C-alpha positions as semicolon CSV with decimal commas, in nm:
position;residue;x (nm);y (nm);z (nm)
1;X;28,407;15,356;4,149
2;X;28,670;15,615;4,231
3;X;28,554;15,911;4,442
4;X;28,667;16,258;4,334
5;X;28,654;16,508;4,619
6;X;28,678;16,826;4,412
7;X;28,389;16,960;4,206
8;X;28,454;16,922;3,835
9;X;28,363;17,212;3,607
10;X;28,236;17,085;3,272
11;X;28,055;17,247;2,983
12;X;27,730;17,051;2,980
13;X;27,510;16,767;3,096
14;X;27,660;16,512;2,856
15;X;28,004;16,572;3,013
16;X;27,849;16,524;3,357
17;X;27,682;16,197;3,248
18;X;28,007;16,063;3,102
19;X;28,204;16,137;3,420
20;X;27,935;15,995;3,650
21;X;27,950;15,666;3,455
22;X;28,301;15,607;3,585
23;X;28,347;15,827;3,893
24;X;28,164;15,918;4,209
25;X;28,179;16,292;4,150
26;X;27,989;16,619;4,148
27;X;28,000;16,870;3,865
28;X;27,924;17,231;3,788
29;X;27,802;17,284;3,433
30;X;27,888;17,613;3,264
31;X;27,612;17,574;3,008
32;X;27,829;17,708;2,729
33;X;28,081;17,982;2,672
34;X;27,898;18,272;2,835
35;X;27,986;18,229;3,200
36;X;27,725;18,397;3,416
37;X;27,818;18,555;3,748
38;X;27,610;18,289;3,927
39;X;27,829;18,012;3,777
40;X;28,148;18,197;3,871
41;X;28,020;18,244;4,228
42;X;27,933;17,873;4,246
43;X;28,287;17,787;4,130
44;X;28,442;18,028;4,385
45;X;28,240;17,875;4,669
46;X;28,325;17,521;4,557
47;X;28,696;17,607;4,537
48;X;28,692;17,724;4,898
49;X;28,500;17,421;5,029
50;X;28,612;17,123;4,820
51;X;28,845;17,240;4,546
52;X;28,771;17,268;4,175
53;X;28,894;17,082;3,868
54;X;28,834;17,257;3,536
55;X;28,772;16,989;3,272
56;X;28,653;17,155;2,954
57;X;28,652;17,026;2,598
58;X;28,983;17,028;2,404
59;X;28,866;17,292;2,156
60;X;28,863;17,671;2,124
61;X;28,540;17,730;2,322
62;X;28,665;17,495;2,594
63;X;28,996;17,683;2,615
64;X;28,813;18,018;2,639
65;X;28,600;17,887;2,926
66;X;28,907;17,742;3,102
67;X;29,104;18,066;3,064
68;X;28,818;18,278;3,193
69;X;28,763;18,058;3,500
70;X;29,137;18,048;3,577
71;X;29,148;18,428;3,547
72;X;28,843;18,488;3,770
73;X;28,905;18,203;4,018
74;X;29,283;18,157;4,049
75;X;29,425;17,836;4,190
76;X;29,184;17,588;4,031
77;X;29,318;17,253;3,920
78;X;29,303;17,178;3,547
79;X;29,249;16,843;3,374
80;X;29,332;16,813;3,005
81;X;29,235;16,546;2,759
82;X;29,396;16,501;2,421
83;X;29,174;16,602;2,131
84;X;29,228;16,267;1,958
85;X;29,100;16,084;2,268
86;X;28,786;16,296;2,293
87;X;28,650;16,296;1,940
88;X;28,397;16,126;1,721
89;X;28,370;16,167;1,345
90;X;28,183;16,494;1,389
91;X;28,235;16,622;1,744
92;X;28,499;16,677;2,007
93;X;28,432;16,678;2,381
94;X;28,494;16,527;2,721
95;X;28,175;16,320;2,685
96;X;28,329;16,121;2,396
97;X;28,641;16,007;2,585
98;X;28,705;15,654;2,706
99;X;28,730;15,574;3,076
100;X;29,110;15,525;3,068
101;X;29,158;15,868;2,904
102;X;28,932;16,037;3,160
103;X;29,120;15,864;3,443
104;X;29,457;15,974;3,304
105;X;29,338;16,334;3,270
106;X;29,207;16,341;3,628
107;X;29,529;16,186;3,763
108;X;29,749;16,455;3,605
109;X;29,608;16,782;3,733
110;X;29,781;17,114;3,672
111;X;29,750;17,439;3,869
112;X;29,852;17,761;3,700
113;X;30,028;18,029;3,899
114;X;30,115;18,382;3,802
115;X;30,492;18,394;3,793
116;X;30,685;18,720;3,787
117;X;30,954;18,595;3,550
118;X;30,923;18,427;3,214
119;X;31,072;18,077;3,217
120;X;31,036;18,019;2,843
121;X;31,023;18,263;2,552
122;X;30,906;18,252;2,192
123;X;31,274;18,233;2,092
124;X;31,314;17,924;2,312
125;X;31,004;17,770;2,158
126;X;31,130;17,844;1,808
127;X;31,468;17,684;1,886
128;X;31,287;17,372;2,012
129;X;31,072;17,358;1,698
130;X;30,747;17,450;1,871
131;X;30,704;17,772;1,674
132;X;30,749;17,864;1,310
133;X;30,841;17,521;1,179
134;X;30,668;17,280;0,947
135;X;30,584;17,041;1,233
136;X;30,545;17,299;1,511
137;X;30,177;17,228;1,572
138;X;30,245;16,854;1,602
139;X;30,533;16,917;1,843
140;X;30,315;17,148;2,057
141;X;30,048;16,880;2,060
142;X;30,306;16,621;2,168
143;X;30,444;16,851;2,441
144;X;30,094;16,929;2,563
145;X;30,010;16,561;2,582
146;X;30,334;16,467;2,761
147;X;30,305;16,752;3,012
148;X;29,927;16,708;3,054
149;X;29,857;17,072;2,966
150;X;29,652;17,031;2,651
151;X;29,708;17,165;2,304
152;X;29,704;17,525;2,191
153;X;29,859;17,791;1,978
154;X;30,219;17,893;2,039
155;X;30,096;18,181;2,257
156;X;29,869;17,952;2,461
157;X;30,145;17,695;2,503
158;X;30,398;17,962;2,608
159;X;30,155;18,098;2,868
160;X;30,084;17,753;3,010
161;X;30,454;17,662;3,025
162;X;30,534;17,989;3,203
163;X;30,247;17,947;3,450
164;X;30,393;17,610;3,539
165;X;30,749;17,742;3,556
166;X;30,874;17,495;3,293
167;X;31,213;17,595;3,154
168;X;31,358;17,547;2,807
169;X;31,584;17,269;2,932
170;X;31,299;17,086;3,106
171;X;31,092;17,109;2,789
172;X;31,383;16,992;2,574
173;X;31,435;16,693;2,803
174;X;31,067;16,593;2,785
175;X;31,067;16,615;2,406
176;X;31,396;16,425;2,365
177;X;31,301;16,146;2,606
178;X;30,986;16,077;2,411
179;X;31,114;16,080;2,052
């Protein structure tokens, strides 16, 4: 069983149970979308001592939690799982993912940094087909999966790409290599 040094922030006890099936790890459960100050303080302390991986569900509430934690506790690592890999007929969540998908997500961690300059614009995204086109959502989903940054709206994707310093040419290359 692979040991994970960092504490993993998840949404609930079912996520914790799923991860502990396959990994020797410790988690912090947010208990939903309303992050209390005690949870944020626990995450801050964990980041200083062991590091933190944010691993929330690939849905809107999960993205809100992830964004709030990244805003309040900068420098956390982020693990993303594709929505298709974390869903049942009725639900979506980390707890529904297979071991190989969880392993892949935890092997491809991303840290967001505030960058003074924009590396990619909405115009760039439009030219690459990630915005305003018939298949834009599918292309954003593909880019998110290939770059291990999850899926989101055009605004979310642009913010994530800029936080990682990914340029238009780098993004074009990733998309072209995986056609």
